[in-house]
N, C-alpha and C positions, 0 to 999 in steps of 0.2 A: 097787112099794110098798117092797120091801126096800132098793132104791137110795135112795129118798127118806129112809127112816129112818136109813140109814147116813150120808147126807149131813148130815142134821140133827145126828146124834150127833157127827160130825166137826167141824162148825162150832161146836157147843156146846163141844167140847173146846178149840178154838182160842181162843174168847172167854174161857174160864176160865183160860187160861194167863196168868201174870203178864207184864206188859210189861217186857222186859229192856232194860238200857242198851246203847246202841251204844258199844263200848269198845275201846280199843287201848292198847298200852304203847310207850313210848320210854324205854329204860333203866328208871329207877325212877319215872318219871312215868306217870300214868294220864290218858289222853285219853278223855273220855266225853261222851255226850249222854244224860242221864238223862231219863226220861219226864216228870218234873215241871219240867224246865228248858227254857227257850226256846232257849238257845244251848249250844254245846259248852264244856266246861271242861277245862283241863289242871291236874292237881294233883300235888304232890310233898310228902312228909313225910319228915323224918329227925331223928335225935338227934345232938347235937353233944357229943362227949366232952370238948372243951375248954371247954364251958359247962355243967358239972354234969349232962351228959347230958339237957339240956332238949330238949323237942320243938319243932321248927320245921315249919310247914306253909305252903305257898304255893299259891294257886289263881289261874289266869289264865283270862280269857275275853274275847272281843271280838266286836263286830258292826261294821257299817259306820257306826254312830253313836257307839259308846263302847268303851273298853278298861277292864276291871275287874280289879283286883288285890286279892286278899284275903290278908292275912298273919296267921298265928296263931303266937304265941310264948308258951310257958308261963311265961316269966320276967316277962311284963307283968302289971300289976295296975291296969288302967284303972278309974277310979271311976265315970265318967258315960257310960252308954250314950247314943249320939246326939251326944256332944260331937264337934266338928270340930277336928282338930289340924292344924297346918301343919308341913310338913317338906320339906326338899330331897330330891329323889328322883333316883337315878342308878344307874349300874352301876360295875363295877370300872374302867372306862376312859372313861366319858362321863357328863356331867351330862345329865339328862333334863328336869327341871323344878324350879325354885326355888319354895319356898312352896306346894307342892302340898297340896291338902286331903285329909285322911284321916279317915274317920268311925269312931268307936269303936262296935263292934258288940256286944261283951261284954268281960269283964275281960281276955281274952287275944287279942282279935281287932280288927284295923282293916281298913277297906276304902277303896280309892281308886278313884274313877270319873272317868275322863278322856275328854274329847271325842276321838273317833277321830282319830289322826294317825299316818300310816304311819311317820314318822321315829321315833316311840316304839317301834314294833314292830321297826324296823331296828336300833335301839340294843340292845333286849332280845335280839335274835337273836344278837348278837355277844358277849353278856355271859357271865361265869362267876358273877358275884355281883350281887345287887340290893341297893342301900343306901337306907335311909330315915333321914334325919338330922332328928329332931324339934327344932324351935326351942326353945331354953331347956331342953332335957331330954336331955343326953348319955346318961344312964342307960337311957333307953328307945329310943335310936337303935339301928338294927339293920342287920345285913348277912346276907342269906340266900344260900345257895348255889343257883345255877340252872344246873347242868350240862346240856349238850346243848340249850340254849335254842333255837337255830336249828332243830334237828330237831323239837323240841316245837312250836314255832310253825307249822312246816310241817304237822305232823300235825293241829294244831288247825284250820288253814285247810282241810285236806282234810275233816275232820269237819264243819265248818260248811257246806262245799259239798255234802256228801252226807248231811246230817242228815235224819232221818225224822220 
């Protein structure tokens, strides 16, 4: 009887424990699988002293169907949530896509969802910077630093293969 009560108490304790994220670090990137997400994410935030100390954040995620990139920049002031913007998308040494679609998520956030293509990941893995050049809007075009991108994508792949 004591064993049964002990086992019940132990199981109740496990079920009351919050579900923690599966998480690792690569430099200043965080690679994680949060309980509310289907896939793993790699995220990095930084302040740029050369841009009035503004906040820059990038989140990368992918599956066998799509590559998702979310960019947050506190210098943006987008007006229309849901608006789809077109922009050339590339890295410091390679063009990735002309006229890519980016959806406005809020006043400082855009999201690009691209059909999975290994060549996009290959280009990102060699990059130091990600560029998004919005059509007809040089003021809102952006260049984000993505150091250690190859290692980050490797860690993201490992996370995806081992997600719980």
